[in-house]
MARDREN-509710 format. One line per 3 residues: for each residue x negated, y negated, z negated of C-alpha. Coordinates in pm, whole numbers. Layout:
<rs>
X Y Z; ...
</rs>
This chain:
<rs>
-7657 -4219 6712; -7674 -3963 6433; -7888 -3623 6537
-7964 -3294 6429; -8290 -3112 6347; -8333 -2774 6483
-8679 -2497 6531; -8708 -2193 6741; -8918 -1924 6643
-9024 -1612 6769; -8884 -1323 6568; -8997 -938 6505
-9382 -1024 6658; -9680 -1172 6469; -9803 -1374 6762
-9628 -1626 7024; -9417 -1599 7306; -9381 -1195 7196
-9049 -1115 7025; -8723 -1226 7039; -8650 -1632 7018
-8413 -1782 6794; -8295 -2156 6802; -8149 -2276 6445
-7963 -2601 6382; -7973 -2750 6085; -7690 -2946 5893
-7438 -2830 6139; -7123 -2906 5969; -7070 -3202 6229
-7083 -2989 6506; -6776 -2821 6671; -6734 -2474 6785
-6766 -2575 7173; -7025 -2772 7109; -7165 -2493 6930
-7098 -2244 7197; -7230 -2497 7417; -7573 -2499 7266
-7583 -2183 7259; -7527 -2155 7625; -7812 -2436 7656
-8085 -2278 7475; -7998 -1949 7672; -8142 -1709 7390
-8022 -1382 7328; -7839 -1585 7014; -7877 -1949 6859
-7750 -1974 6451; -7604 -2313 6288; -7671 -2366 5945
-7382 -2507 5706; -7331 -2558 5344; -7230 -2207 5196
-6861 -2166 5108; -6986 -1996 4778; -7250 -2190 4521
-7420 -1883 4463; -7518 -1835 4841; -7804 -2004 5046
-7611 -2108 5371; -7287 -2004 5599; -7453 -1932 5924
-7263 -1868 6262; -7446 -1675 6500; -7349 -1771 6925
-7489 -1569 7186; -7468 -1716 7530; -7069 -1637 7548
-6953 -1543 7252; -6998 -1598 6840; -7113 -1260 6672
-7007 -1134 6315; -7398 -1038 6277; -7684 -1026 6432
-8080 -886 6276; -8307 -1122 6465; -8094 -1430 6369
-8045 -1360 6014; -8427 -1300 5946; -8549 -1600 6154
-8286 -1829 6024; -8437 -1749 5666; -8753 -1822 5802
-8695 -2147 5921; -8479 -2264 5560; -8783 -2156 5370
-9025 -2320 5631; -8831 -2620 5540; -8763 -2615 5175
-8428 -2478 5193; -8459 -2149 5003; -8579 -2117 4616
-8752 -1762 4571; -8778 -1516 4845; -8384 -1376 4832
-8152 -1609 5116; -7791 -1503 5059; -7607 -1587 5399
-7272 -1591 5432; -7139 -1506 5785; -6872 -1305 5964
-6947 -983 5867; -6966 -1066 5492; -7307 -1122 5320
-7643 -1084 5470; -7891 -1088 5207; -8291 -1134 5386
-8567 -1059 5166; -8855 -1329 5271; -9217 -1222 5312
-9468 -1463 5178; -9875 -1495 5253; -10105 -1534 5017
-10025 -1939 5001; -9645 -1903 4985; -9554 -1954 5352
-9282 -1756 5504; -9394 -1486 5755; -9073 -1325 5810
-8846 -1055 5627; -8596 -780 5560; -8242 -805 5629
-7984 -531 5520; -7706 -480 5765; -7396 -660 5560
-7159 -361 5666; -7245 6 5634; -7279 203 5973
-7019 385 6118; -6963 581 6434; -6679 580 6750
-6614 678 7038; -6848 907 7291; -6943 796 7615
-7010 1065 7947; -7350 1068 7996; -7218 1009 8419
-7148 669 8285; -7508 627 8095; -7689 709 8412
-7441 521 8644; -7469 168 8431; -7811 198 8423
-7923 348 8758; -8125 654 8620; -8049 1039 8668
-7803 1180 8444; -8066 1464 8370; -8288 1185 8184
-8026 1141 7896; -8118 1355 7608; -7816 1482 7413
-8021 1747 7188; -7941 1508 6880; -7646 1315 6967
-7422 1239 7260; -7396 934 7368; -7219 739 7158
-7075 420 6997; -7259 297 6637; -7196 -25 6413
-7310 -197 6151; -7082 -437 6269; -7172 -509 6649
-7099 -267 6880; -7280 -61 7099; -7323 262 7251
-7662 451 7205; -7822 740 7398; -8151 845 7405
-8344 924 7767; -8644 1065 7829; -8934 864 7778
-9041 846 8156; -8713 692 8206; -8731 423 8016
-8955 203 8245; -8665 234 8538; -8350 141 8356
-8184 -155 8599; -7879 -217 8477; -7589 -168 8788
-7338 -480 8666; -7045 -323 8854; -7052 -5 8657
-7120 -215 8308; -6735 -364 8432; -6598 -15 8468
-6750 127 8166; -6593 -167 7987; -6268 -105 8174
-6282 237 8115; -6296 179 7697; -6046 -112 7662
-6096 -66 7284; -6445 -201 7315; -6272 -567 7408
-6458 -615 7737; -6758 -527 7568; -6994 -266 7694
-7371 -332 7528; -7616 -12 7581; -7897 70 7350
-8104 335 7518; -8432 469 7357; -8703 740 7352
-8823 927 6979; -9137 1071 6870; -9074 1178 6513
-9061 823 6358; -9164 624 6635; -8862 476 6901
-8925 317 7214; -8628 82 7318; -8422 -111 7548
-8104 -271 7492; -7898 -433 7797; -7564 -644 7734
-7518 -822 8061; -7139 -887 8008; -7246 -1053 7702
-7454 -1270 7921; -7783 -1086 7799; -7924 -898 8075
-8192 -747 7845; -8236 -805 7514; -8618 -810 7369
-8525 -698 6996; -8201 -608 6936; -8168 -599 6510
-7809 -552 6500; -7885 -239 6728; -8174 -86 6576
-8048 -107 6244; -7731 91 6293; -7942 360 6523
-8130 438 6200; -7804 482 6019; -7732 794 6345
-8017 969 6339; -8033 963 5955; -7645 1111 5972
-7757 1339 6248; -8102 1434 6145; -8027 1497 5749
-8210 1371 5451; -8134 1081 5225; -8330 804 5368
-8547 788 5684; -8742 471 5849; -8911 390 6225
-9126 142 6387; -8962 35 6694; -9136 -82 6991
-8864 -315 7228; -8933 -555 7468; -9198 -405 7639
-9071 -413 8000; -8972 -800 7965; -9349 -912 7868
-9218 -998 7508; -9361 -691 7315; -9137 -677 6977
-9180 -441 6657; -8928 -398 6422; -8940 -179 6104
-8605 4 6054; -8483 180 5745; -8128 413 5681
-8029 537 5323; -7737 702 5156; -7525 528 4883
-7255 755 4773; -7024 833 5118; -7214 551 5330
-7518 499 5506; -7689 202 5432; -7927 23 5680
-8202 -291 5716; -8416 -447 5969; -8787 -621 5917
-9003 -780 6076; -9236 -1133 6135; -9142 -1443 6266
-9358 -1693 6418; -9311 -2108 6434; -9285 -2236 6747
-9055 -2556 6844; -8862 -2839 6638; -8673 -3127 6813
-8348 -3269 6729; -7993 -3296 6899; -7804 -3641 6943
-7440 -3579 6894
</rs>
C-alpha cells in the first residue's frame, strides 16, 4: 500500500513542547483535497501543510496549508516550519526557500547552526499589510468576556488588518490578558454582524510595552479555540503599529501561548516599501515526530 512521509515540529520555540506544533506531509501529489482536509482535522493542530512539486522550477515547492476546517492562503508558523522540515530532509539547497502558496510566494530565509543544521527561519509575508473595518469595543468585550474599559484605543481602535489572512486587532490592558475567555455565541454574533468577513472572526488581543508584546489569538469559528503562536497575525500587527506610530521600520518581540502552557517567542518586523508596508516574522523550530500515512 503506498504511503507518504510526515514530520512534526514545534515552531516559534527553542525547546520541545513549546511554540505551535505543525505537521508536514511530503510528496502530497497523491493526496486529494478531501483527504488533506481530513488529515488536518485528524492531526488537530492549528495548521497542517502538504508539500507538492513546485509549478515553477525556480521555487522550492508548492505548499498547501489547512487549518482544522479550511485551506488557508498564508500562515506564518506553517511556512517557517515547512521550510525547516524540508531543509532537514535535504530538500532545500542553500538558505532560501521559495514556497508557492495561494497568497503568492512565501520567501523563507533559513537559520542554521555551526554544523549547517536548520534551526528556524524568517518568512516575509507575501502581501503588503492592509487595514479594513473597525469594530466596536463592545464587540471585543463580549467576545472575550472582559470589561470594555480594558480595551486601549490610544494607538488604534479595534480594527481589521491583514497580510492575506484577516484578523481583528485590539490592544488591551496587560492585566486583562489572562482573563480573556471566548464566548462562542458572541463570536457567532460578531461574524453575523460583519458579513464581509465571510463567516470568519479571528480576534488577536495584545498588551504592549514599547517593543515587547504579550498576545493571545482566538479563532473558535475556524476550530482554533486559542492559538499558541500566530505568525500571520503578528506580521500585520507589526505593520499596523508602524502605520500608526510612524517611522521607516519597526520590530517587536512577541510572547504568545503563555496561558496555554506553550510559550512562544516571535520576532516581528515591518518596514516601508514605497507606498506599501511589508512585514516578516521569525522564530526557531524543534523537530518532534516522524511517521507515514498509508493511502
